[in-house]
C-alpha positions as CSV (number, residue, x, y, z in Angstrom):
1,M,13.3,222.1,-23.1
2,A,10.5,219.7,-22.4
3,F,11.6,217.4,-25.3
4,I,15.1,217.1,-23.8
5,S,13.7,216.3,-20.3
6,L,11.2,213.9,-21.8
7,G,14.0,212.2,-23.8
8,I,16.2,211.8,-20.8
9,L,13.3,210.4,-18.7
10,V,12.3,207.9,-21.4
11,I,15.9,206.7,-21.8
12,A,16.2,206.4,-18.0
13,F,13.0,204.5,-17.8
14,G,14.0,202.2,-20.6
15,A,17.3,201.5,-18.9
16,Q,15.5,200.9,-15.6
17,I,13.3,198.3,-17.2
18,I,16.1,196.6,-19.2
19,L,18.9,196.7,-16.6
20,R,17.0,195.4,-13.5
21,P,18.6,195.7,-11.0
22,F,19.2,199.2,-12.2
23,G,22.0,200.1,-9.8
24,V,22.7,203.4,-8.0
25,K,25.8,204.1,-10.1
26,I,23.8,204.1,-13.4
27,I,21.1,206.4,-12.1
28,K,23.6,208.7,-10.5
29,T,25.4,209.0,-13.9
30,I,22.1,209.7,-15.7
31,F,21.3,212.3,-13.0
32,I,24.6,214.1,-13.3
33,S,24.4,213.9,-17.2
34,A,20.9,215.4,-17.1
35,I,22.2,218.3,-15.0
36,V,25.0,218.9,-17.4
37,A,22.8,218.6,-20.4
38,I,20.0,220.9,-19.1
39,F,22.4,223.6,-18.0
40,S,24.5,223.4,-21.2
41,L,21.3,223.9,-23.1
42,L,20.3,226.8,-20.9
43,I,23.7,228.5,-21.6
44,Y,23.1,227.9,-25.3
45,Y,19.7,229.5,-25.1
46,S,21.2,232.5,-23.2
47,Y,23.8,232.9,-25.9
48,Q,21.1,232.8,-28.6
49,Q,19.1,235.4,-26.7
50,Y,22.1,237.7,-26.6
51,V,22.6,237.2,-30.3
52,A,18.9,237.8,-31.1
53,W,18.9,241.0,-29.0
54,S,22.1,242.3,-30.4
55,S,20.9,241.9,-34.0
56,V,17.8,244.0,-33.6
57,E,18.1,247.7,-33.7
58,L,15.8,248.4,-30.8
59,S,16.7,245.5,-28.5
60,K,20.5,246.1,-28.8
61,F,19.9,249.0,-26.4
62,L,19.2,246.4,-23.7
63,L,22.8,245.1,-23.9
64,P,26.2,246.6,-23.1
65,P,27.5,249.2,-23.8
66,Y,24.0,250.9,-23.7
67,Q,22.8,249.0,-20.7
68,N,24.5,247.3,-17.8
69,I,25.0,243.5,-18.2
70,D,23.0,243.0,-15.0
71,Y,19.8,243.5,-16.9
72,F,20.6,240.7,-19.3
73,I,21.8,238.3,-16.6
74,K,18.6,238.9,-14.6
75,Y,16.5,238.4,-17.6
76,I,18.0,235.0,-18.6
77,G,18.2,234.0,-15.0
78,A,14.5,234.5,-14.5
79,R,13.5,233.3,-17.9
80,F,15.8,230.2,-18.3
81,F,17.7,229.3,-15.2
82,T,15.5,229.9,-12.2
83,P,12.9,227.1,-12.9
84,Y,15.7,224.5,-13.1
85,L,17.7,225.9,-10.2
86,I,14.5,225.6,-8.0
87,S,13.8,222.1,-9.2
88,L,17.4,221.1,-8.7
89,A,17.3,222.4,-5.2
90,A,14.0,220.4,-4.7
91,A,15.7,217.3,-6.1
92,F,18.6,217.6,-3.7
93,L,16.3,218.4,-0.8
94,F,14.3,215.3,-1.6
95,L,17.5,213.2,-2.0
96,F,18.9,214.4,1.3
97,S,15.7,214.1,3.4
98,A,14.6,210.8,1.9
99,N,18.0,209.3,2.4
100,R,18.1,210.4,6.1
101,L,14.6,209.0,6.7
102,N,15.4,205.8,4.9
103,K,18.6,205.3,7.0
104,K,16.8,206.2,10.2
105,Y,14.1,203.6,9.6
106,E,16.4,200.9,8.3
107,E,15.7,201.4,4.6
108,R,12.0,200.6,4.9
109,F,10.8,203.4,2.6
110,F,12.9,203.4,-0.6
111,E,15.2,201.2,-2.5
112,P,18.6,203.0,-3.0
113,E,17.8,203.7,-6.7
114,E,14.5,205.2,-5.9
115,L,16.1,208.2,-4.2
116,W,17.9,209.0,-7.4
117,L,14.9,208.3,-9.6
118,G,12.9,210.7,-7.6
119,A,15.6,213.4,-7.7
120,L,16.0,212.9,-11.5
121,A,12.2,213.3,-12.0
122,L,12.0,216.4,-9.8
123,F,14.9,218.1,-11.5
124,L,13.8,217.3,-15.1
125,I,10.2,218.5,-14.7
126,G,11.4,222.0,-13.7
127,W,9.4,224.5,-11.6
128,P,6.5,224.6,-10.9
129,G,5.9,221.2,-12.5
130,A,8.0,219.6,-9.8
131,L,5.4,220.7,-7.2
132,F,2.5,219.3,-9.3
133,Y,4.6,216.1,-9.7
134,F,5.2,215.7,-6.0
135,I,1.5,216.3,-5.1
136,G,0.4,213.9,-7.9
137,L,2.9,211.3,-6.8
138,I,1.6,211.4,-3.2
139,A,-2.0,211.2,-4.4
140,F,-1.2,208.3,-6.8
141,Y,0.6,206.4,-4.0
142,F,-2.4,206.9,-1.7
143,L,-4.8,205.6,-4.3
144,L,-2.5,202.6,-5.2
145,S,-2.2,201.7,-1.5
146,A,-5.9,202.0,-0.9
147,F,-6.6,199.8,-4.0
148,Y,-4.1,197.2,-2.9
149,F,-5.5,197.1,0.6
150,L,-9.1,196.7,-0.7
151,L,-8.0,194.0,-3.2
152,Y,-5.8,192.0,-0.9
153,G,-6.8,193.1,2.6
154,K,-3.1,193.4,3.6
155,D,-1.2,196.4,4.7
156,N,2.1,195.7,2.9
157,R,4.6,198.2,1.7
158,L,4.2,199.2,-1.9
159,S,7.1,200.4,-3.9
160,L,7.0,203.3,-6.4
161,Y,10.2,201.9,-8.0
162,Y,8.6,201.7,-11.5
163,W,6.4,204.7,-11.1
164,W,8.8,207.6,-10.4
165,L,9.7,208.1,-14.1
166,P,6.4,207.3,-15.8
167,L,4.6,209.8,-13.6
168,A,7.3,212.4,-14.4
169,I,6.8,211.7,-18.1
170,F,3.0,212.1,-17.6
171,V,3.4,215.5,-15.9
172,I,5.7,216.8,-18.7
173,I,3.1,215.6,-21.3
174,I,0.2,217.3,-19.5
175,N,2.2,220.5,-18.9
176,K,0.4,222.3,-21.8
177,Y,-2.8,221.9,-19.8
178,L,-1.3,222.7,-16.4
179,I,0.1,226.0,-17.6
180,N,-3.4,227.3,-17.9
181,L,-4.2,226.8,-14.2
182,E,-4.2,229.9,-12.0
183,L,-2.0,228.1,-9.4
184,W,0.6,227.4,-12.1
185,K,0.6,231.0,-13.2
186,L,1.0,232.1,-9.5
187,L,4.0,229.8,-9.0
188,K,5.7,230.6,-12.2
189,I,8.8,232.6,-11.8
């Protein structure tokens, strides 16, 4: 799943660089396409899990008619769907709250595309990677702002426009190290 997410993020980042100004319509299309692609793949994985269980003599007893279908649905829900449902909820929560704050303060915080870039990144990373991404993004912005202030002595607004997707790509790449953290194991569904 990480390769699909990584591929979508790399394509979106390439489009962002090539098609400046990027445009809300393009990133919305990529976001919706990513949702469809990820959940289609999760449905395919669920089907493959069913086929695998039904072909083994011992595991076929976990499926109907020997077992209620609820067990299988709970299994694939927890194993496949829950991390992306949580990250999708986080993406929409970010999109909604950042949009409201941006409008309230006369669009001082984000460019319109940034809201969708952040939502795309949060969704594609999955859970609990989205939490690590968000914390890392805040830390990165703080360090970038401090560096900029020390370098130029000004307190200007810095944009994360070109950093949303590369930081998400970075988090997906270092996932193999993050999964060994106790906090990751605690947050994993």
